[in-house]
ZATIFI-488660 format. One record per atom (N, C-alpha, C): residue in one letter; atom name; x negated, z, y. Coordinates in nm, 3 decimals. Layout:
// residues N
a,CA,X,Z,Y
...
END
This chain:
// residues 157
m,N,-0.641,-1.328,1.924
m,CA,-0.565,-1.229,1.857
m,C,-0.679,-1.161,1.748
e,N,-0.649,-1.063,1.770
e,CA,-0.737,-0.928,1.672
e,C,-0.835,-0.970,1.553
p,N,-0.887,-0.972,1.519
p,CA,-0.946,-0.988,1.282
p,C,-0.752,-0.931,1.206
d,N,-0.814,-0.810,1.247
d,CA,-0.707,-0.749,1.124
d,C,-0.550,-0.823,1.193
q,N,-0.577,-0.914,1.256
q,CA,-0.381,-0.963,1.241
q,C,-0.384,-1.127,1.237
l,N,-0.537,-1.157,1.130
l,CA,-0.527,-1.268,1.090
l,C,-0.530,-1.234,0.874
g,N,-0.459,-1.304,0.868
g,CA,-0.418,-1.293,0.694
g,C,-0.510,-1.392,0.649
v,N,-0.455,-1.446,0.526
v,CA,-0.437,-1.559,0.417
v,C,-0.484,-1.680,0.536
r,N,-0.610,-1.717,0.477
r,CA,-0.601,-1.930,0.586
r,C,-0.644,-1.861,0.727
g,N,-0.741,-1.690,0.757
g,CA,-0.687,-1.710,0.861
g,C,-0.517,-1.742,1.013
e,N,-0.437,-1.747,0.878
e,CA,-0.321,-1.796,0.938
e,C,-0.241,-1.609,1.000
a,N,-0.199,-1.637,1.133
a,CA,-0.210,-1.494,1.152
a,C,-0.008,-1.415,1.103
c,N,-0.025,-1.306,1.063
c,CA,0.060,-1.249,0.987
c,C,0.239,-1.232,1.099
v,N,0.254,-1.226,1.069
v,CA,0.443,-1.267,1.069
v,C,0.445,-1.148,1.161
d,N,0.517,-1.177,1.318
d,CA,0.533,-1.085,1.367
d,C,0.671,-1.032,1.339
h,N,0.714,-0.896,1.384
h,CA,0.832,-0.797,1.375
h,C,0.858,-0.826,1.531
s,N,1.016,-0.801,1.542
s,CA,1.044,-0.704,1.668
s,C,0.990,-0.549,1.673
v,N,0.978,-0.494,1.770
v,CA,0.943,-0.399,1.745
v,C,1.025,-0.256,1.722
e,N,1.139,-0.262,1.762
e,CA,1.237,-0.241,1.708
e,C,1.254,-0.182,1.558
r,N,1.312,-0.298,1.512
r,CA,1.341,-0.298,1.394
r,C,1.232,-0.243,1.299
m,N,1.141,-0.260,1.329
m,CA,1.031,-0.215,1.251
m,C,0.991,-0.088,1.254
k,N,1.041,-0.035,1.400
k,CA,1.005,0.096,1.379
k,C,1.133,0.156,1.296
n,N,1.279,0.088,1.293
n,CA,1.363,0.182,1.157
n,C,1.324,0.165,1.050
e,N,1.223,0.035,1.002
e,CA,1.176,-0.026,0.872
e,C,1.109,0.075,0.843
d,N,0.993,0.033,0.961
d,CA,0.943,0.195,0.912
d,C,0.905,0.343,0.852
a,N,1.037,0.419,0.940
a,CA,1.117,0.491,0.903
a,C,1.155,0.553,0.771
r,N,1.295,0.428,0.760
r,CA,1.272,0.458,0.622
r,C,1.185,0.413,0.563
l,N,1.069,0.393,0.552
l,CA,0.957,0.393,0.444
l,C,0.945,0.494,0.424
i,N,0.861,0.516,0.532
i,CA,0.883,0.705,0.507
i,C,0.850,0.791,0.451
e,N,1.033,0.826,0.462
e,CA,1.143,0.883,0.403
e,C,1.123,0.825,0.289
a,N,1.103,0.740,0.190
a,CA,1.116,0.663,0.153
a,C,0.963,0.772,0.052
a,N,0.903,0.799,0.079
a,CA,0.784,0.831,0.041
a,C,0.787,0.935,0.055
q,N,0.777,1.023,0.188
q,CA,0.842,1.149,0.126
q,C,0.939,1.213,0.072
a,N,1.026,1.128,0.052
a,CA,1.130,1.187,-0.099
a,C,1.118,1.131,-0.229
v,N,0.994,1.094,-0.253
v,CA,0.926,1.136,-0.348
v,C,0.773,1.241,-0.407
w,N,0.749,1.234,-0.262
w,CA,0.640,1.331,-0.302
w,C,0.638,1.480,-0.257
g,N,0.588,1.591,-0.328
g,CA,0.574,1.694,-0.359
g,C,0.529,1.741,-0.454
g,N,0.437,1.803,-0.500
g,CA,0.334,1.792,-0.625
g,C,0.388,1.928,-0.730
f,N,0.376,1.919,-0.840
f,CA,0.442,1.969,-0.927
f,C,0.337,1.974,-1.113
r,N,0.350,2.074,-1.127
r,CA,0.240,2.118,-1.268
r,C,0.265,2.015,-1.344
l,N,0.211,2.025,-1.431
l,CA,0.249,1.933,-1.548
l,C,0.204,2.030,-1.676
h,N,0.020,2.067,-1.638
h,CA,-0.002,2.199,-1.733
h,C,-0.086,2.292,-1.679
e,N,-0.172,2.339,-1.657
e,CA,-0.238,2.422,-1.547
e,C,-0.354,2.379,-1.523
d,N,-0.420,2.243,-1.543
d,CA,-0.513,2.145,-1.465
d,C,-0.460,2.037,-1.420
f,N,-0.355,2.001,-1.445
f,CA,-0.231,1.850,-1.427
f,C,-0.183,1.905,-1.362
s,N,-0.155,1.780,-1.297
s,CA,0.031,1.762,-1.161
s,C,0.060,1.597,-1.146
a,N,0.168,1.645,-1.119
a,CA,0.171,1.484,-1.075
a,C,0.256,1.537,-0.914
g,N,0.242,1.421,-0.823
g,CA,0.400,1.373,-0.732
g,C,0.270,1.474,-0.586
t,N,0.169,1.526,-0.599
t,CA,0.035,1.543,-0.488
t,C,0.047,1.377,-0.376
v,N,0.077,1.292,-0.392
v,CA,0.037,1.169,-0.361
v,C,0.191,1.053,-0.365
g,N,0.268,1.087,-0.250
g,CA,0.370,1.007,-0.312
g,C,0.366,0.849,-0.228
a,N,0.404,0.776,-0.278
a,CA,0.394,0.585,-0.172
a,C,0.515,0.493,-0.158
a,N,0.535,0.463,-0.093
a,CA,0.648,0.362,-0.057
a,C,0.611,0.199,-0.035
i,N,0.668,0.124,-0.109
i,CA,0.615,0.002,-0.120
i,C,0.758,-0.070,0.005
r,N,0.761,-0.137,0.074
r,CA,0.850,-0.265,0.148
r,C,0.848,-0.375,0.095
t,N,0.890,-0.434,0.030
t,CA,0.873,-0.585,-0.044
t,C,0.903,-0.695,0.118
a,N,0.860,-0.831,0.069
a,CA,0.860,-0.935,0.212
a,C,1.046,-0.964,0.173
a,N,1.084,-0.899,0.046
a,CA,1.258,-0.918,0.047
a,C,1.358,-0.843,0.090
g,N,1.248,-0.756,0.177
g,CA,1.354,-0.575,0.203
g,C,1.337,-0.461,0.145
n,N,1.340,-0.528,-0.044
n,CA,1.309,-0.383,-0.100
n,C,1.223,-0.300,-0.127
i,N,1.284,-0.127,-0.201
i,CA,1.215,-0.044,-0.099
i,C,1.153,0.049,-0.257
y,N,1.017,0.008,-0.298
y,CA,0.984,0.063,-0.432
y,C,0.923,0.133,-0.354
t,N,0.948,0.321,-0.475
t,CA,0.883,0.419,-0.483
t,C,0.763,0.478,-0.589
g,N,0.671,0.509,-0.595
g,CA,0.582,0.580,-0.708
g,C,0.434,0.724,-0.626
i,N,0.468,0.817,-0.765
i,CA,0.382,0.938,-0.701
i,C,0.249,0.916,-0.817
c,N,0.158,0.966,-0.814
c,CA,0.081,1.007,-0.867
c,C,0.084,1.125,-1.029
i,N,-0.022,1.055,-1.057
i,CA,-0.032,1.167,-1.197
i,C,-0.117,1.176,-1.215
d,N,-0.208,1.330,-1.190
d,CA,-0.312,1.375,-1.213
d,C,-0.404,1.421,-1.369
l,N,-0.439,1.346,-1.345
l,CA,-0.438,1.406,-1.585
l,C,-0.566,1.438,-1.565
a,N,-0.683,1.502,-1.694
a,CA,-0.769,1.521,-1.729
a,C,-0.843,1.336,-1.765
c,N,-0.992,1.374,-1.748
c,CA,-1.120,1.248,-1.787
c,C,-1.024,1.114,-1.676
g,N,-0.993,1.141,-1.574
g,CA,-0.924,1.005,-1.457
g,C,-0.852,0.976,-1.583
l,N,-0.730,0.977,-1.653
l,CA,-0.635,0.916,-1.720
l,C,-0.471,0.822,-1.615
g,N,-0.526,0.967,-1.551
g,CA,-0.355,0.950,-1.427
g,C,-0.365,0.845,-1.334
f,N,-0.295,0.776,-1.244
f,CA,-0.275,0.707,-1.139
f,C,-0.271,0.742,-1.071
c,N,-0.280,0.692,-0.911
c,CA,-0.244,0.623,-0.813
c,C,-0.010,0.603,-0.760
a,N,-0.053,0.677,-0.654
a,CA,0.071,0.685,-0.617
a,C,0.134,0.490,-0.589
e,N,0.073,0.487,-0.508
e,CA,0.036,0.301,-0.521
e,C,0.040,0.234,-0.644
a,N,-0.014,0.270,-0.719
a,CA,-0.023,0.183,-0.827
a,C,0.179,0.240,-0.922
a,N,0.189,0.381,-0.896
a,CA,0.372,0.332,-0.979
a,C,0.400,0.236,-0.877
a,N,0.385,0.247,-0.767
a,CA,0.546,0.212,-0.687
a,C,0.484,0.053,-0.699
i,N,0.388,0.022,-0.727
i,CA,0.394,-0.110,-0.778
i,C,0.382,-0.217,-0.861
a,N,0.394,-0.144,-0.986
a,CA,0.453,-0.124,-1.168
a,C,0.584,-0.095,-1.086
e,N,0.639,-0.027,-1.065
e,CA,0.753,-0.100,-1.004
e,C,0.887,-0.244,-0.992
m,N,0.796,-0.256,-0.815
m,CA,0.830,-0.399,-0.799
m,C,0.763,-0.470,-0.869
l,N,0.638,-0.425,-0.974
l,CA,0.686,-0.575,-1.065
l,C,0.760,-0.593,-1.190
k,N,0.833,-0.492,-1.221
k,CA,0.914,-0.496,-1.326
k,C,1.013,-0.518,-1.284
q,N,1.027,-0.613,-1.114
q,CA,1.183,-0.643,-1.092
q,C,1.070,-0.733,-1.028
r,N,0.989,-0.828,-1.071
r,CA,0.965,-0.964,-1.027
r,C,0.937,-1.018,-0.935
e,N,0.891,-0.882,-0.822
e,CA,0.816,-0.878,-0.657
e,C,0.676,-0.945,-0.676
s,N,0.662,-0.953,-0.554
s,CA,0.514,-0.985,-0.562
s,C,0.447,-0.922,-0.446
h,N,0.535,-0.962,-0.341
h,CA,0.486,-0.986,-0.215
h,C,0.496,-0.914,-0.135
i,N,0.427,-0.785,-0.075
i,CA,0.492,-0.645,-0.029
i,C,0.450,-0.653,0.110
a,N,0.574,-0.613,0.237
a,CA,0.547,-0.610,0.363
a,C,0.465,-0.484,0.434
a,N,0.494,-0.416,0.389
a,CA,0.409,-0.270,0.421
a,C,0.446,-0.194,0.306
v,N,0.353,-0.086,0.333
v,CA,0.283,-0.005,0.292
v,C,0.271,0.142,0.254
v,N,0.277,0.177,0.297
v,CA,0.284,0.379,0.316
v,C,0.232,0.483,0.185
a,N,0.184,0.595,0.229
a,CA,0.153,0.695,0.117
a,C,0.134,0.809,0.174
v,N,0.161,0.924,0.182
v,CA,0.177,1.082,0.174
v,C,0.100,1.152,0.121
g,N,0.068,1.211,0.153
g,CA,-0.097,1.335,0.073
g,C,-0.082,1.456,0.104
a,N,-0.137,1.554,0.078
a,CA,-0.197,1.625,0.156
a,C,-0.086,1.684,0.302
d,N,-0.044,1.804,0.279
d,CA,0.100,1.870,0.363
d,C,0.176,1.688,0.471
g,N,0.235,1.611,0.350
g,CA,0.264,1.509,0.388
g,C,0.267,1.428,0.456
v,N,0.118,1.407,0.502
v,CA,0.035,1.338,0.568
v,C,-0.007,1.164,0.540
l,N,0.029,1.083,0.613
l,CA,-0.017,0.952,0.617
l,C,-0.151,0.900,0.595
g,N,-0.142,0.861,0.490
g,CA,-0.321,0.784,0.422
g,C,-0.292,0.637,0.425
a,N,-0.437,0.637,0.471
a,CA,-0.400,0.476,0.365
a,C,-0.455,0.522,0.214
p,N,-0.407,0.347,0.114
p,CA,-0.457,0.335,-0.039
p,C,-0.656,0.336,-0.011
c,N,-0.621,0.463,-0.191
c,CA,-0.744,0.421,-0.176
c,C,-0.816,0.256,-0.217
g,N,-0.983,0.280,-0.208
g,CA,-1.054,0.164,-0.241
g,C,-0.978,0.128,-0.358
r,N,-0.929,0.133,-0.512
r,CA,-0.923,0.107,-0.616
r,C,-0.746,0.044,-0.583
c,N,-0.634,0.114,-0.478
c,CA,-0.522,0.063,-0.460
c,C,-0.541,-0.034,-0.405
r,N,-0.653,-0.075,-0.293
r,CA,-0.670,-0.222,-0.185
r,C,-0.611,-0.282,-0.257
e,N,-0.770,-0.289,-0.351
e,CA,-0.786,-0.432,-0.425
e,C,-0.689,-0.421,-0.545
m,N,-0.620,-0.341,-0.582
m,CA,-0.437,-0.337,-0.709
m,C,-0.341,-0.435,-0.590
i,N,-0.350,-0.388,-0.455
i,CA,-0.219,-0.479,-0.351
i,C,-0.297,-0.596,-0.302
a,N,-0.452,-0.652,-0.352
a,CA,-0.496,-0.778,-0.307
a,C,-0.429,-0.879,-0.462
q,N,-0.494,-0.866,-0.574
q,CA,-0.488,-0.887,-0.648
q,C,-0.349,-0.917,-0.709
v,N,-0.230,-0.770,-0.668
v,CA,-0.115,-0.863,-0.712
v,C,-0.070,-0.983,-0.667
d,N,-0.074,-0.942,-0.479
d,CA,-0.021,-1.118,-0.464
d,C,-0.162,-1.131,-0.313
r,N,-0.223,-1.271,-0.313
r,CA,-0.289,-1.308,-0.223
r,C,-0.229,-1.261,-0.070
r,N,-0.078,-1.251,-0.066
r,CA,-0.069,-1.277,0.055
r,C,-0.022,-1.122,0.095
n,N,-0.074,-1.021,-0.011
n,CA,-0.062,-0.947,0.056
n,C,-0.181,-0.848,0.171
l,N,-0.272,-0.932,0.145
l,CA,-0.354,-0.931,0.246
l,C,-0.309,-0.895,0.404
c,N,-0.193,-0.939,0.448
c,CA,-0.156,-0.936,0.528
c,C,-0.056,-0.848,0.542
c,N,-0.047,-0.776,0.444
c,CA,0.069,-0.674,0.440
c,C,-0.007,-0.534,0.554
r,N,0.145,-0.481,0.583
r,CA,0.114,-0.359,0.712
r,C,0.072,-0.246,0.589
v,N,0.005,-0.161,0.687
v,CA,-0.068,-0.012,0.622
v,C,0.002,0.072,0.735
l,N,0.049,0.165,0.683
l,CA,0.132,0.279,0.799
l,C,-0.014,0.398,0.823
l,N,-0.056,0.455,0.882
l,CA,-0.121,0.553,0.941
l,C,-0.070,0.644,0.995
p,N,-0.159,0.765,1.004
p,CA,-0.060,0.878,1.037
p,C,-0.057,0.856,1.274
n,N,0.037,0.930,1.291
n,CA,0.034,0.911,1.395
n,C,0.060,0.754,1.479
g,N,0.120,0.703,1.400
g,CA,0.221,0.556,1.450
g,C,0.152,0.465,1.434
k,N,0.034,0.464,1.385
k,CA,-0.105,0.344,1.411
k,C,-0.064,0.294,1.269
e,N,-0.090,0.179,1.269
e,CA,-0.111,0.068,1.147
e,C,-0.172,-0.008,1.145
t,N,-0.192,-0.110,1.018
t,CA,-0.340,-0.192,0.986
t,C,-0.273,-0.210,0.914
t,N,-0.382,-0.369,0.910
t,CA,-0.367,-0.448,0.780
t,C,-0.397,-0.472,0.634
l,N,-0.392,-0.569,0.530
l,CA,-0.470,-0.488,0.424
l,C,-0.619,-0.546,0.449
a,N,-0.593,-0.666,0.519
a,CA,-0.719,-0.732,0.534
a,C,-0.840,-0.659,0.618
a,N,-0.777,-0.636,0.710
a,CA,-0.892,-0.545,0.774
a,C,-0.950,-0.313,0.729
l,N,-0.894,-0.318,0.614
l,CA,-0.985,-0.226,0.501
l,C,-1.020,-0.306,0.454
l,N,-1.002,-0.428,0.422
l,CA,-1.097,-0.514,0.297
l,C,-1.154,-0.611,0.335
p,N,-1.276,-0.627,0.498
p,CA,-1.294,-0.739,0.515
p,C,-1.381,-0.816,0.437
d,N,-1.329,-0.965,0.479
d,CA,-1.452,-1.059,0.365
d,C,-1.403,-1.099,0.210
h,N,-1.321,-1.008,0.189
h,CA,-1.236,-0.976,0.047
h,C,-1.272,-1.155,-0.017
w,N,-1.308,-1.106,-0.119
w,CA,-1.334,-1.227,-0.246
w,C,-1.219,-1.367,-0.265
l,N,-1.095,-1.272,-0.235
l,CA,-0.968,-1.403,-0.256
l,C,-0.970,-1.431,-0.136
e,N,-1.051,-1.443,-0.039
e,CA,-0.978,-1.496,0.066
e,C,-1.022,-1.653,0.138
p,N,-0.992,-1.718,0.099
p,CA,-1.059,-1.877,0.158
p,C,-1.174,-1.839,0.208
g,N,-1.281,-1.920,0.211
g,CA,-1.380,-1.897,0.327
g,C,-1.515,-1.813,0.301
t,N,-1.442,-1.669,0.274
t,CA,-1.545,-1.573,0.182
t,C,-1.721,-1.654,0.076
p,N,-1.831,-1.667,0.167
p,CA,-1.909,-1.697,0.065
p,C,-1.906,-1.611,-0.003
k,N,-1.942,-1.820,-0.130
k,CA,-1.974,-1.786,-0.300
k,C,-2.030,-1.624,-0.368
q,N,-2.176,-1.633,-0.251
q,CA,-2.218,-1.504,-0.337
q,C,-2.223,-1.424,-0.276
a,N,-2.126,-1.399,-0.210
a,CA,-2.104,-1.264,-0.201
a,C,-1.964,-1.236,-0.303
v,N,-1.952,-1.325,-0.399
v,CA,-1.800,-1.223,-0.497
v,C,-1.918,-1.317,-0.646
e,N,-2.041,-1.288,-0.635
e,CA,-2.135,-1.363,-0.732
e,C,-2.161,-1.209,-0.811
END
């Protein structure tokens, strides 16, 4: 098994039927695209230039948009989607997708990757949908993560 297919405690991430996953992935991408689309809040401030969608392990989809303000006071679309999910008392993410410039899919930034992992350690197994039908896991984007059992203690000190 490839390293990026291993999750928390080295267990294999859940395997799903290919056809079902394609349909679920298409719905998730459509949800992110539905909220994506930048608009001006002020001359120098905007929102919606990135849209994100999260599908939880329970199958629920939550969306969010980014807010770009002065002095770093804004936040990412993934953070907005996570907040929506948490309001419903869910935390286990099965898949995440972000839609940015020109509607192109992209991986979450480092801050969002860390937020996804810290919300629920099981999220290290979540699928991250990428352009051209590619995907990876959050664990592959956060190698040797400090929440993973077996990570050397000196790595987190």
